[in-house]
C-alpha positions in Angstrom: 0.0 0.0 0.0 1.3 3.4 -0.9 2.4 5.6 2.0 2.1 9.4 1.9 5.1 11.4 2.8 3.6 14.1 4.9 5.6 17.3 4.6 3.2 19.3 6.8 3.8 16.9 9.7 7.6 16.8 9.3 7.9 20.6 8.8 6.0 21.1 12.0 8.3 18.7 13.9 11.3 20.7 12.6 9.7 24.0 13.7 9.0 22.6 17.1 12.7 21.6 17.5 13.8 25.1 16.5 11.3 26.6 18.9 12.7 24.5 21.8 16.2 25.7 20.9 15.1 29.4 20.8 13.2 29.0 24.1 16.4 27.7 25.7 18.3 30.7 24.4 15.7 33.0 25.9 16.0 31.2 29.3 19.7 31.7 29.2 19.3 35.3 28.1 21.4 34.7 25.0 21.1 36.4 21.6 18.4 34.9 19.4 18.8 33.9 15.7 17.7 36.7 13.3 16.6 36.7 9.7 16.1 39.7 7.4 14.1 39.2 4.2 14.4 41.8 1.5 11.6 42.3 -1.0 12.0 44.5 -4.1 8.7 45.5 -5.8 5.1 44.7 -5.2 4.7 41.1 -6.6 1.6 39.8 -4.7 2.9 36.2 -4.6 6.3 37.3 -3.3 4.7 39.6 -0.7 2.6 36.8 0.6 5.5 34.4 0.7 7.7 36.9 2.6 5.0 37.6 5.1 4.6 33.9 5.7 8.3 33.5 6.3 8.3 36.4 8.8 5.2 35.0 10.6 6.8 31.5 10.9 10.1 33.1 12.2 8.1 34.8 15.0 6.2 31.6 15.8 9.4 29.7 16.6 11.0 32.6 18.5 13.4 34.0 16.0 14.0 37.7 15.3 12.5 38.6 11.9 12.6 41.8 9.8 11.2 42.5 6.4 12.7 45.3 4.2 10.3 46.2 1.4 11.9 48.3 -1.3 10.3 50.1 -4.2 10.3 48.5 -7.7 12.6 51.3 -8.9 15.4 50.5 -6.3 18.7 50.3 -8.1 21.1 47.4 -8.0 23.7 49.5 -6.2 21.1 50.6 -3.5 20.1 47.0 -2.9 23.8 45.8 -2.6 24.4 48.7 -0.2 21.5 47.5 2.0 22.8 43.9 1.9 26.3 45.1 3.0 24.7 46.8 5.9 23.1 43.5 7.1 26.3 41.6 6.3 27.9 43.5 9.2 24.8 43.6 11.5 25.3 41.1 14.3 21.6 41.0 15.1 20.9 39.2 11.9 22.4 35.9 11.0 20.5 35.2 7.8 19.9 37.4 4.8 17.3 36.4 2.2 16.6 38.4 -0.9 13.2 37.3 -2.4 13.4 36.2 -6.0 12.6 37.0 -8.7 14.0 40.5 -8.8 13.0 43.3 -11.2 14.6 42.9 -14.6 17.0 45.8 -14.1 18.7 44.1 -11.2 21.3 41.3 -11.8 20.3 38.3 -9.5 23.8 36.8 -9.7 25.4 40.1 -8.4 22.9 40.2 -5.6 23.5 36.6 -4.5 27.3 37.2 -4.5 26.9 40.3 -2.4 25.6 38.3 0.6 28.4 36.9 2.7 28.4 33.0 2.4 27.9 32.7 6.2 24.6 34.6 6.0 23.4 33.1 2.7 20.4 31.1 4.1 19.2 30.3 0.5 22.4 28.4 -0.1 22.9 30.1 -3.5 26.2 31.8 -3.1 29.0 30.3 -5.3 31.1 29.5 -2.2 28.2 27.5 -0.6 27.4 25.8 -4.0 31.1 24.8 -4.3 31.2 23.4 -0.8 28.1 21.4 -1.5 29.6 19.9 -4.7 32.8 18.8 -3.0 31.0 17.4 0.0 32.0 20.0 2.7 29.6 21.1 5.4 27.7 24.2 4.2 24.4 25.9 4.0 22.2 23.8 1.6 19.4 25.2 -0.6 16.1 24.9 1.3 14.1 22.7 -1.1 16.8 20.1 -1.7 17.6 20.2 2.1 13.9 19.5 2.7 13.9 16.5 0.4 16.9 15.0 2.2 15.1 15.5 5.5 11.9 13.9 4.3 13.8 10.8 3.0 15.7 10.7 6.3 12.7 11.0 8.6 10.7 8.4 6.6 13.7 6.1 6.8 13.9 5.7 3.0 17.3 4.1 2.2 19.2 5.9 -0.6 22.5 4.0 -0.5 23.1 2.2 -3.7 19.6 3.2 -5.0 19.1 4.6 -8.5 17.8 8.2 -8.1 16.5 9.9 -11.2 16.1 13.6 -11.0 13.9 15.2 -13.7 15.0 18.8 -13.9 18.4 20.6 -13.7 17.7 23.9 -12.1 20.2 25.6 -9.8 17.5 25.7 -7.1 16.5 22.0 -7.0 17.8 19.7 -9.7 21.5 20.3 -9.6 21.8 20.6 -5.8 19.7 17.5 -4.9 21.7 15.4 -7.5 24.9 16.6 -5.9 23.7 15.9 -2.3 22.5 12.4 -3.1 25.7 11.2 -4.8 27.9 12.2 -1.8 29.5 9.3 0.1 27.5 10.1 3.2 24.6 8.8 5.2 21.2 9.7 3.7 23.0 9.8 0.3 25.4 7.5 -1.5 23.0 7.0 -4.4 23.5 6.4 -8.1 22.1 9.6 -9.6 20.9 10.3 -13.1 19.8 13.8 -14.1 17.2 13.9 -16.9 16.2 17.1 -18.7 14.7 18.5 -21.9 17.5 17.3 -24.1 16.5 13.6 -23.4 14.8 12.1 -26.4 12.9 9.6 -24.3 12.6 10.6 -20.6 10.6 7.5 -19.7 13.7 5.4 -20.6 15.4 6.9 -17.6 12.4 7.3 -15.3 11.5 3.6 -15.6 14.9 2.8 -14.0 14.3 4.9 -10.9 14.1 3.4 -7.4 13.6 7.0 -6.3 12.2 9.7 -8.6 12.5 13.4 -7.9 10.4 15.5 -10.3 11.2 19.2 -10.5 10.4 20.5 -14.0 7.4 22.8 -13.5 5.1 20.8 -15.9 1.7 19.8 -14.5 1.0 16.0 -14.2 3.9 15.3 -16.5 5.1 12.0 -14.9 2.6 9.2 -15.6 2.3 5.7 -14.1 3.6 4.1 -17.3 6.8 6.0 -17.0 7.7 4.3 -13.7 8.2 0.9 -12.2 6.2 -0.5 -9.3 7.2 0.4 -5.7 9.1 3.5 -6.8 9.6 6.3 -4.2 8.2 9.6 -5.7 9.2 13.1 -4.6 7.2 15.7 -6.4 8.6 19.2 -6.2 6.3 20.7 -8.7 3.8 23.4 -7.8 1.6 24.2 -10.8 -1.7 26.1 -11.1 -4.3 24.5 -13.5 -7.8 25.5 -14.3 -10.5 23.8 -12.2 -14.1 24.9 -12.9 -15.3 23.0 -9.7 -13.1 25.2 -7.5 -14.4 28.5 -6.2 -10.9 29.9 -7.0 -11.2 28.6 -10.6 -7.9 26.7 -10.3 -6.2 24.0 -8.3 -2.6 23.2 -7.4 -1.0 20.1 -8.8 2.5 18.7 -9.0 4.7 17.5 -11.8 3.5 13.9 -11.1 0.0 12.6 -12.0 -0.8 11.8 -8.4 -4.0 9.8 -9.1 -2.2 7.5 -11.4 1.2 7.2 -9.8 -0.1 6.8 -6.2 -1.4 3.4 -7.2 2.0 2.0 -8.0 4.4 4.0 -5.8 5.7 2.7 -2.4 6.0 6.3 -1.1 4.8 9.6 -2.6 4.6 13.2 -1.7 1.3 14.9 -2.2 0.9 18.4 -3.8 0.1 20.5 -1.9 1.4 19.2 1.5 4.5 17.4 0.5 7.8 19.2 -0.3 6.3 22.7 -0.2 5.9 23.1 3.6 9.5 21.9 4.0 11.0 24.8 2.2 10.2 27.4 4.9 11.1 24.9 7.7 14.5 24.4 6.2 15.0 28.1 5.7 14.5 28.5 9.5 16.9 25.6 10.0 19.5 27.3 7.8 19.1 30.5 9.8 19.8 28.4 12.9 22.9 26.9 11.3 24.1 30.4 10.3 23.5 31.6 13.8 25.6 28.8 15.3 28.4 29.4 12.8 28.5 33.1 13.4 28.1 33.0 17.2 30.0 29.7 17.9 27.0 28.7 20.0 
Protein backbone atom coordinates (compact mmCIF):
# COMPACT_ATOMS: atom_id res chain seq x y z
CA UNK A 1 0.00 0.00 0.00
CA UNK A 2 1.31 3.44 -0.94
CA UNK A 3 2.43 5.61 1.97
CA UNK A 4 2.06 9.38 1.86
CA UNK A 5 5.13 11.44 2.80
CA UNK A 6 3.57 14.14 4.95
CA UNK A 7 5.60 17.33 4.55
CA UNK A 8 3.24 19.31 6.77
CA UNK A 9 3.83 16.93 9.67
CA UNK A 10 7.62 16.82 9.26
CA UNK A 11 7.92 20.59 8.81
CA UNK A 12 5.96 21.09 12.02
CA UNK A 13 8.32 18.72 13.85
CA UNK A 14 11.31 20.74 12.63
CA UNK A 15 9.72 24.04 13.65
CA UNK A 16 9.01 22.64 17.13
CA UNK A 17 12.66 21.57 17.45
CA UNK A 18 13.81 25.09 16.50
CA UNK A 19 11.30 26.62 18.92
CA UNK A 20 12.73 24.53 21.78
CA UNK A 21 16.22 25.75 20.91
CA UNK A 22 15.08 29.39 20.82
CA UNK A 23 13.22 29.00 24.12
CA UNK A 24 16.40 27.67 25.71
CA UNK A 25 18.32 30.70 24.41
CA UNK A 26 15.69 33.00 25.94
CA UNK A 27 15.96 31.22 29.30
CA UNK A 28 19.73 31.66 29.21
CA UNK A 29 19.27 35.30 28.10
CA UNK A 30 21.37 34.70 25.01
CA UNK A 31 21.10 36.36 21.62
CA UNK A 32 18.36 34.94 19.38
CA UNK A 33 18.79 33.95 15.71
CA UNK A 34 17.73 36.71 13.33
CA UNK A 35 16.57 36.66 9.71
CA UNK A 36 16.10 39.67 7.44
CA UNK A 37 14.12 39.24 4.24
CA UNK A 38 14.43 41.84 1.49
CA UNK A 39 11.62 42.27 -1.03
CA UNK A 40 11.97 44.53 -4.06
CA UNK A 41 8.71 45.54 -5.75
CA UNK A 42 5.06 44.66 -5.21
CA UNK A 43 4.68 41.14 -6.59
CA UNK A 44 1.62 39.79 -4.67
CA UNK A 45 2.92 36.20 -4.56
CA UNK A 46 6.33 37.31 -3.30
CA UNK A 47 4.72 39.62 -0.74
CA UNK A 48 2.57 36.78 0.58
CA UNK A 49 5.55 34.41 0.72
CA UNK A 50 7.75 36.94 2.56
CA UNK A 51 5.04 37.61 5.14
CA UNK A 52 4.60 33.86 5.65
CA UNK A 53 8.33 33.50 6.33
CA UNK A 54 8.29 36.39 8.82
CA UNK A 55 5.24 34.99 10.61
CA UNK A 56 6.83 31.54 10.91
CA UNK A 57 10.05 33.07 12.24
CA UNK A 58 8.10 34.82 14.98
CA UNK A 59 6.21 31.62 15.83
CA UNK A 60 9.44 29.74 16.59
CA UNK A 61 10.96 32.62 18.54
CA UNK A 62 13.42 34.00 15.99
CA UNK A 63 13.95 37.68 15.29
CA UNK A 64 12.48 38.61 11.93
CA UNK A 65 12.59 41.75 9.83
CA UNK A 66 11.19 42.52 6.38
CA UNK A 67 12.71 45.26 4.21
CA UNK A 68 10.29 46.15 1.42
CA UNK A 69 11.86 48.29 -1.29
CA UNK A 70 10.32 50.13 -4.21
CA UNK A 71 10.32 48.52 -7.66
CA UNK A 72 12.62 51.31 -8.87
CA UNK A 73 15.36 50.48 -6.34
CA UNK A 74 18.70 50.30 -8.13
CA UNK A 75 21.10 47.37 -7.99
CA UNK A 76 23.66 49.52 -6.15
CA UNK A 77 21.09 50.57 -3.55
CA UNK A 78 20.12 46.95 -2.94
CA UNK A 79 23.75 45.84 -2.62
CA UNK A 80 24.38 48.71 -0.19
CA UNK A 81 21.51 47.49 2.01
CA UNK A 82 22.80 43.91 1.88
CA UNK A 83 26.28 45.07 2.96
CA UNK A 84 24.68 46.81 5.93
CA UNK A 85 23.12 43.53 7.06
CA UNK A 86 26.32 41.58 6.30
CA UNK A 87 27.91 43.46 9.21
CA UNK A 88 24.80 43.61 11.46
CA UNK A 89 25.34 41.11 14.29
CA UNK A 90 21.61 40.98 15.15
CA UNK A 91 20.86 39.20 11.88
CA UNK A 92 22.44 35.86 10.99
CA UNK A 93 20.51 35.17 7.80
CA UNK A 94 19.88 37.39 4.77
CA UNK A 95 17.33 36.37 2.19
CA UNK A 96 16.59 38.40 -0.94
CA UNK A 97 13.23 37.33 -2.35
CA UNK A 98 13.43 36.23 -5.99
CA UNK A 99 12.59 37.02 -8.72
CA UNK A 100 13.99 40.53 -8.78
CA UNK A 101 13.01 43.33 -11.19
CA UNK A 102 14.65 42.92 -14.61
CA UNK A 103 17.04 45.84 -14.12
CA UNK A 104 18.74 44.05 -11.20
CA UNK A 105 21.25 41.26 -11.84
CA UNK A 106 20.32 38.34 -9.54
CA UNK A 107 23.80 36.83 -9.69
CA UNK A 108 25.40 40.06 -8.44
CA UNK A 109 22.90 40.22 -5.58
CA UNK A 110 23.48 36.61 -4.51
CA UNK A 111 27.26 37.15 -4.54
CA UNK A 112 26.93 40.31 -2.40
CA UNK A 113 25.57 38.31 0.57
CA UNK A 114 28.41 36.88 2.66
CA UNK A 115 28.37 33.04 2.44
CA UNK A 116 27.88 32.68 6.21
CA UNK A 117 24.55 34.56 6.01
CA UNK A 118 23.37 33.08 2.71
CA UNK A 119 20.42 31.09 4.07
CA UNK A 120 19.20 30.31 0.53
CA UNK A 121 22.44 28.42 -0.13
CA UNK A 122 22.87 30.07 -3.55
CA UNK A 123 26.24 31.81 -3.05
CA UNK A 124 28.97 30.28 -5.28
CA UNK A 125 31.06 29.48 -2.18
CA UNK A 126 28.22 27.48 -0.64
CA UNK A 127 27.44 25.81 -3.98
CA UNK A 128 31.10 24.82 -4.35
CA UNK A 129 31.24 23.38 -0.84
CA UNK A 130 28.08 21.37 -1.52
CA UNK A 131 29.59 19.89 -4.70
CA UNK A 132 32.83 18.78 -3.02
CA UNK A 133 30.98 17.44 0.02
CA UNK A 134 31.98 19.96 2.68
CA UNK A 135 29.55 21.09 5.38
CA UNK A 136 27.74 24.18 4.17
CA UNK A 137 24.37 25.89 3.95
CA UNK A 138 22.19 23.84 1.59
CA UNK A 139 19.41 25.25 -0.64
CA UNK A 140 16.15 24.93 1.26
CA UNK A 141 14.09 22.71 -1.05
CA UNK A 142 16.80 20.06 -1.66
CA UNK A 143 17.57 20.16 2.07
CA UNK A 144 13.87 19.53 2.72
CA UNK A 145 13.87 16.53 0.36
CA UNK A 146 16.85 15.00 2.19
CA UNK A 147 15.09 15.54 5.51
CA UNK A 148 11.88 13.86 4.26
CA UNK A 149 13.82 10.81 3.03
CA UNK A 150 15.72 10.67 6.31
CA UNK A 151 12.70 10.95 8.61
CA UNK A 152 10.71 8.40 6.64
CA UNK A 153 13.73 6.08 6.80
CA UNK A 154 13.90 5.68 3.02
CA UNK A 155 17.25 4.11 2.18
CA UNK A 156 19.16 5.88 -0.60
CA UNK A 157 22.48 4.03 -0.46
CA UNK A 158 23.07 2.21 -3.74
CA UNK A 159 19.63 3.17 -5.03
CA UNK A 160 19.13 4.65 -8.48
CA UNK A 161 17.77 8.17 -8.06
CA UNK A 162 16.47 9.85 -11.20
CA UNK A 163 16.13 13.63 -10.98
CA UNK A 164 13.92 15.17 -13.65
CA UNK A 165 15.04 18.80 -13.94
CA UNK A 166 18.40 20.59 -13.75
CA UNK A 167 17.67 23.94 -12.11
CA UNK A 168 20.21 25.57 -9.79
CA UNK A 169 17.52 25.71 -7.09
CA UNK A 170 16.48 22.03 -6.99
CA UNK A 171 17.77 19.68 -9.71
CA UNK A 172 21.50 20.26 -9.56
CA UNK A 173 21.83 20.57 -5.75
CA UNK A 174 19.69 17.52 -4.94
CA UNK A 175 21.67 15.45 -7.45
CA UNK A 176 24.95 16.55 -5.87
CA UNK A 177 23.66 15.93 -2.35
CA UNK A 178 22.49 12.40 -3.09
CA UNK A 179 25.68 11.22 -4.77
CA UNK A 180 27.88 12.22 -1.79
CA UNK A 181 29.52 9.34 0.08
CA UNK A 182 27.53 10.06 3.22
CA UNK A 183 24.59 8.75 5.21
CA UNK A 184 21.23 9.71 3.70
CA UNK A 185 23.00 9.80 0.31
CA UNK A 186 25.45 7.46 -1.48
CA UNK A 187 23.02 6.99 -4.38
CA UNK A 188 23.54 6.38 -8.08
CA UNK A 189 22.14 9.56 -9.62
CA UNK A 190 20.87 10.30 -13.12
CA UNK A 191 19.76 13.81 -14.08
CA UNK A 192 17.24 13.95 -16.94
CA UNK A 193 16.25 17.15 -18.72
CA UNK A 194 14.70 18.54 -21.89
CA UNK A 195 17.51 17.26 -24.12
CA UNK A 196 16.54 13.64 -23.42
CA UNK A 197 14.76 12.12 -26.43
CA UNK A 198 12.92 9.59 -24.29
CA UNK A 199 12.58 10.65 -20.64
CA UNK A 200 10.63 7.50 -19.70
CA UNK A 201 13.67 5.36 -20.63
CA UNK A 202 15.39 6.87 -17.59
CA UNK A 203 12.42 7.29 -15.26
CA UNK A 204 11.50 3.60 -15.58
CA UNK A 205 14.88 2.76 -14.02
CA UNK A 206 14.31 4.89 -10.92
CA UNK A 207 14.15 3.44 -7.43
CA UNK A 208 13.57 7.02 -6.30
CA UNK A 209 12.19 9.66 -8.65
CA UNK A 210 12.49 13.40 -7.95
CA UNK A 211 10.39 15.53 -10.29
CA UNK A 212 11.23 19.24 -10.50
CA UNK A 213 10.35 20.46 -13.99
CA UNK A 214 7.35 22.76 -13.54
CA UNK A 215 5.07 20.81 -15.89
CA UNK A 216 1.69 19.78 -14.45
CA UNK A 217 1.01 16.02 -14.20
CA UNK A 218 3.92 15.28 -16.55
CA UNK A 219 5.05 12.04 -14.91
CA UNK A 220 2.56 9.22 -15.56
CA UNK A 221 2.35 5.73 -14.06
CA UNK A 222 3.55 4.06 -17.28
CA UNK A 223 6.83 6.03 -16.97
CA UNK A 224 7.71 4.34 -13.67
CA UNK A 225 8.24 0.92 -12.17
CA UNK A 226 6.23 -0.50 -9.28
CA UNK A 227 7.23 0.40 -5.71
CA UNK A 228 9.12 3.52 -6.79
CA UNK A 229 9.56 6.32 -4.22
CA UNK A 230 8.23 9.57 -5.70
CA UNK A 231 9.22 13.05 -4.56
CA UNK A 232 7.16 15.67 -6.40
CA UNK A 233 8.62 19.18 -6.16
CA UNK A 234 6.27 20.73 -8.74
CA UNK A 235 3.76 23.43 -7.83
CA UNK A 236 1.55 24.18 -10.84
CA UNK A 237 -1.72 26.06 -11.09
CA UNK A 238 -4.25 24.55 -13.50
CA UNK A 239 -7.83 25.46 -14.33
CA UNK A 240 -10.52 23.84 -12.19
CA UNK A 241 -14.10 24.87 -12.86
CA UNK A 242 -15.27 23.01 -9.73
CA UNK A 243 -13.12 25.19 -7.48
CA UNK A 244 -14.36 28.55 -6.16
CA UNK A 245 -10.90 29.93 -7.03
CA UNK A 246 -11.17 28.65 -10.58
CA UNK A 247 -7.93 26.69 -10.27
CA UNK A 248 -6.20 23.97 -8.30
CA UNK A 249 -2.57 23.23 -7.42
CA UNK A 250 -1.01 20.06 -8.81
CA UNK A 251 2.51 18.69 -8.99
CA UNK A 252 4.72 17.48 -11.83
CA UNK A 253 3.50 13.94 -11.13
CA UNK A 254 0.03 12.64 -11.98
CA UNK A 255 -0.81 11.78 -8.38
CA UNK A 256 -4.03 9.84 -9.09
CA UNK A 257 -2.19 7.47 -11.43
CA UNK A 258 1.21 7.22 -9.76
CA UNK A 259 -0.05 6.82 -6.18
CA UNK A 260 -1.43 3.42 -7.24
CA UNK A 261 2.03 2.00 -8.01
CA UNK A 262 4.42 3.96 -5.75
CA UNK A 263 5.68 2.72 -2.37
CA UNK A 264 5.97 6.30 -1.06
CA UNK A 265 4.80 9.56 -2.63
CA UNK A 266 4.62 13.23 -1.66
CA UNK A 267 1.26 14.93 -2.22
CA UNK A 268 0.90 18.38 -3.79
CA UNK A 269 0.14 20.46 -1.87
CA UNK A 270 1.38 19.25 1.51
CA UNK A 271 4.55 17.40 0.52
CA UNK A 272 7.80 19.18 -0.31
CA UNK A 273 6.27 22.68 -0.22
CA UNK A 274 5.92 23.07 3.58
CA UNK A 275 9.51 21.86 4.01
CA UNK A 276 11.02 24.84 2.21
CA UNK A 277 10.19 27.39 4.91
CA UNK A 278 11.05 24.91 7.68
CA UNK A 279 14.51 24.38 6.19
CA UNK A 280 14.96 28.14 5.74
CA UNK A 281 14.53 28.45 9.51
CA UNK A 282 16.94 25.56 10.04
CA UNK A 283 19.48 27.28 7.75
CA UNK A 284 19.09 30.47 9.78
CA UNK A 285 19.80 28.45 12.91
CA UNK A 286 22.89 26.89 11.27
CA UNK A 287 24.10 30.37 10.27
CA UNK A 288 23.49 31.58 13.81
CA UNK A 289 25.56 28.75 15.28
CA UNK A 290 28.39 29.38 12.81
CA UNK A 291 28.49 33.11 13.43
CA UNK A 292 28.15 32.98 17.25
CA UNK A 293 30.01 29.71 17.91
CA UNK A 294 26.97 28.72 19.96
